[in-house]
N, C-alpha and C positions, 0 to 999 in steps of 0.2 A: 161573561166571564169566563176567561179560556178554560178548556177542559183540563182534568188533571192528568188525563190517560188516554192512550189511543190503543185502540186494537190493531194489530196487525197480522196478514197473514200471505202466503206466496204459492202459488201452483202454476201449471199448466194445463191447457184445455182440457186434459183427462179429468181434470177435478172441478169441471164448470160447477157440476150439481153440488158438490161439496161446498166450494167456496159461496154458491149462491144460497146454499141453507145457512151459513154461516154467515153471513152478510144480513141477509133479510131476515134473520132471527135475531141478530143484533139490534136492527133497525125497530123492529118489532117491542122488543125486552126492554132495548138501553139506547133509545133513539136520540141521547145527547153527547155519547159518548163515540169520536170522531173513528173511521175503520178505513184503514188503507193497505189495499190488493195491491202486490206486484205479479204480473200477471207472464207468461210467455203464451204465444199462439191464440190468443182469443180474436176473434171476429169484431168490427164495430159494433154490430148488433149484442155481442157477447158483453162487450164493456157499457153497453147502453144499459142491459138488465141491472147493472152496479150502481153506475151512476144517476138512476131513477130514484135511490135514497141520497138524499141531501148531505146525510154523513160520510159517504163514502167516495174516497178519491183512488182513481185506478192508475198504476205507474208501468210501464212496461221495463220487463226485465232486459237487458243488452245481452246479445249473444255474445259477448267477450269472453263470457265463463261457460263452458261446454259441461260443466257437473251438473248431476241432478239438482233441481229445484231446491230439495231440501238443504242441499250446502249452501244454500244464498238466503236462508233467513236472517241474517244479519244486515244485509241490504235492505231488506223489511223495517228491520227494528230501526235501524238508522236514518230510515225516512222520516221517521216522526220528529216532533219538536214538544209534546208535552214533558211533565215531568216524570210521569210513570209509562212505561211500554208495555203493553201484553201480547205476547205471543199466542197465536190460536192457531193449532194446523187447521187446514183445509178441509178437513172430513171431520170437523168438531159443529157442535151448533149450540148455542146459547139456550137453556131452558130457564126462563123467569127473569126477574131483574137479580142482576149477579153485581151491579152497579157498586155497592158495599164491600163486595169483597175482592175488587178489584186493585186495591191499594193496599198494600200488604202491610204489618205492623211492624211500627219501626223503622221503615226502608228495607225491609228486609228483601233479598233475592226471593223471590216466591216460585218454589220448583216443586215437583216430588222427587221423593227418594225412594229407590227400589227396598223393598223387606225382604229377609234372607232368601226366604221360600221362592222369590221372584227372580232374585239372582240367580238363583239355584237352576232354573229354568231356562231364564236368559243363555247361561253360559255352559250348559251341559255337556255341550259338545267340545268344549275348550279346556275343561280341567284335565290335570294330568295328577301323576302320583306326587300326595306331599299335599296337594292342594284341597280345601276344605270348603264343600259345598256349601252354599250360602254367601260365601265370599267371592272376591276376584280370583280370577287364576293370577299366579304367581308372574308367568311370564309377560301377561297383559299388563299388570303392574307395572315392571321393570321397564318394558317399551314405553309405557305413558312418561315413565319419570324420566327416562332418556330423552324423549322426544321434547317433552317442555322444559327440561333443562333448568328447572328454578327451586323448588322445595324439594328437598331429599327424603321428609318422610311425609307420607300419603295423610290428606285432612281428614278422607273419610276412609271407611272399609263398605262402600257401596257404590252404585252408579246412581244417574239421576234421568228423568224421563223429559223428553225435549219437546213434547206433541203441545204441552201449555206452562208458561210463567209468565212470571212480572218482574219487571227489571226497573229501579230508578236509574233517569238519565247520568246519574253522577257516574254510574259503572260502565258506562258506554267504552271505554278502553278496554273492558272485559270482554265486551261483545267484538270488538276491532282486532282483538287478542285471538278469538275464537276463527273470525274469517282469513286471519292469517296463518292459524295454525293447520285449518282447514286447506288451505292452500300449498300447505308444506310436508302434510302427509297424506292428502290424499290425491290418487289420481286425477287427472285433468278432462277426465270422460266420464261420461254418465253411464254408470254402473249399476244403477237401480238403487231400490231404498236398501237392500241387502248385499254386501258385497264380502263373500264367504273368504275370499282369497288372503285376509289378512285378519286373523282373530281377534287383533288388538281394537282393530276399526272396523269390524263388520257389520255397525249400525251407523257406519258414515258419519253425519254431523253428530248425533248424538254421542256416539262414542268418543269423537272429539271434544264434545262438551264435557264429558264425564272426566276427560283427564286432564282438562283445565281445573274443573271444579276440583278435583285430587291434587293437583300439583302447581298450579298459576300462583302468583303471587298477588294476582289481581282478582281473587275472586271476592266476589261482595259474602259478607253474613247470610248465611241460610236462613231463610224460615219456613215453615209448613203452608202446604198449598190450600189455599181455603175454597179453590173455586170446586172442589169433587165432593163437597162434603154436605151441600143440603139438598135432599131430591128435589125443592121446590126450584132451588135457585141453584144451577151449577151447570156446568160447560160438559155436556156430552162428547166424547171423544170416539168416534165409531171403528178406528184401528184397524184391525185387519179384514181383507175380503171375507163374506162380500158385503159391499158398503148398503145401506138401506136403500138409497135410489136404484141398486142393482137387484136385491133382493133382502127381505128382511130377515134377519138372525134373532131368538128369542132373548138374546141378552139386550140388545135394546128395543124389544117390541114397546116398551113404556115410551119411548118417544113418538110410537106413532099417533097419537093423540096430537102431542104437540106440533109434529109436523102438517097433521091433516088441519088444526085449528091456524096453522101459518098458513098453509095454501088459501083457507076461508081469507084469512084478514088482508092477504095480497088481492084477493079478488075483490073484496069490500072496498079497497082504498085503491082499485084501478091502476095498481102496480102489474106489470110483467114478470113473466117465470120464463126458464127454458123449457122445452117440448116434455109434458111430463111425463115422469116413466110409470110403466104398467105399475111399479110397487107405491107410488103415490095416488093412483085412484081410489076414490071411494069404494068403487065397485070391486076393485080389488081386495079389499079387506080381507073377507073370509077366508079365500084362498092363500092369502100371503100370511095369514094366521097359522093356517092348518099350514104349511109350508117350512114356517119357520119352527113351530114344534115339533115338526114330524124329524127333520134335519138335528135339531138339538136330541131328540131320542136315540135317534141312530147312532151320533157321534157317543153318547152315553154308554149305549150298546157295544160298540166297536171297543171303548177303553176298559170297559167291565172285560170284554172276552180277551182284547189283549193282554190285562194283566193276569189271567186265569192261565191262560196260556205261557207267559215267562215263569210263572211260579212253577208249571208244571214241570217246563223242560228242564 
């Protein structure tokens, strides 16, 4: 029976461990779900780490597009031939059996939309006089309207998060539009994951996706993301640095046990892994735990002190 959904991701060799965590955790928890990895800069040995899992296919990204790999998510999505395609960033991990959550209800575009407080934090450096915090800066909305050139009124008053989403293949023209819009509005060079030279597009591919969700005629119906709700079965997105393969953060310490269990599962099944980082060695657990909690306490103290100083200024 043909699978209904394919998980896809893309990265360069800087995210080797992240992509491996994602592929291996998918192989352990949802072995019947096909997995596509589009990569740049991997060695033959690197590729073999992924193709040892039967459901994984690895594709090489062409060097024709010099933009950051994050701007090339559409290529990974278009590589799949299943009814649904699930994009997961290469710094994600599958926790538990998420197979029932990969198919969106009623075929909706399953993606997370930001709440007002998160928008206020994301756009804090870009608000101008008259803007409402929690909404989007008026100048950004106007720039998106002009660049997309389709709807006159915004569909939403928020932005989307592009690290995890699921889409039906009947909406692939929207993904093709995303690729074309990236080519239109973003520089043709790799300027990193954040490019603050352009307030409207400082989050690169995610900003472009949000502009289309707001103003494109091709935007699919949007449904709530299901992949982040169940503590026992969800997609963990490690987000900002440090990543757990470098150093654990308190926020994601709950993933330490699943990672240790995954390493044991790999050993028990005769699977290879990249060189094990110190943070993933069982002997490092006490120090890794202490460091994660100490850094969290330090950050909290800095935040409190900064608030007091701002109030007294």
